[in-house]
Phi, psi and omega in degrees: 000162183250011181260134184239158172267131179246126175243134180234151171246139177235177178296336184254359180155219181218164179206169177214159179198202183232169175197172178221148182291127181263321182208173182284355177273001176094011178280136182234134179264139176209186175273145175301320183293344176287321186251357182300130179077011183288133172269337173210148180231132180232135181245132175247123179277161183304334180274004178097351178295132180246136180221146173284147180233156175239147177281124181245349177186152178203154175225095182297334180292330178256000183056044179242146174215152175238126174243162181225140177240155173246101183222171174304127182304339179294341177281343188263103178243090184299142174276146178281138178272134177259189181248103183293339180289349178268355181295142177242144174301133183096348180289138179288144177220161179234132175254132178236137179186197185232062182298133180055025180081004179280104190300138173048053175278133182246130174233154185241144176197194176236162172285116181273328179196158174232160176077017178286167174230134177229164177263129179271163173306136184096357176085010179278143176272130174255124183256168179059040180283141175264125175263133179226158174262008173298138182296122178235133182224169177307131184105342175283339183308130180095347178282160183279150167253121187248146170277182184285356173265002180079017180265143177288121177243355179187179178231136178290118191236319188211158174241129176259124182259174179299334179275355179087002180272000000 
């Protein structure tokens, strides 16, 4: 699989999330809020290999970040990117991530809505959000949302609760 567990250390503690391999050069896509403020970033691959990562790019307005690892290229299996503008309400999707540190958890759901807007950490508005009923929990952030062709059509970013947080 191409989904990784990301662990970060910050000045105030530690956190974890998910990410997915973007290319054979070792770039991994995740959420900005997963790696924001990190003093160190560690990536664990599904086979247990652990590698240090560096932050190479981020867009807090879209809550996106790119980190990079230097590992054996055989570990790097990039996911194919799909076209999220082709998603239809009711279409099945799969969310993959590491909720609560449980590696490579897969959940299934449907596209409940497209074109939503949510507020990201830091008060930024994220537009064109895909709403799904696939189970998403803390630690899923940064993991891919896939269509039934196995293409990335979104990223698991936020959970909206009954209190609106």
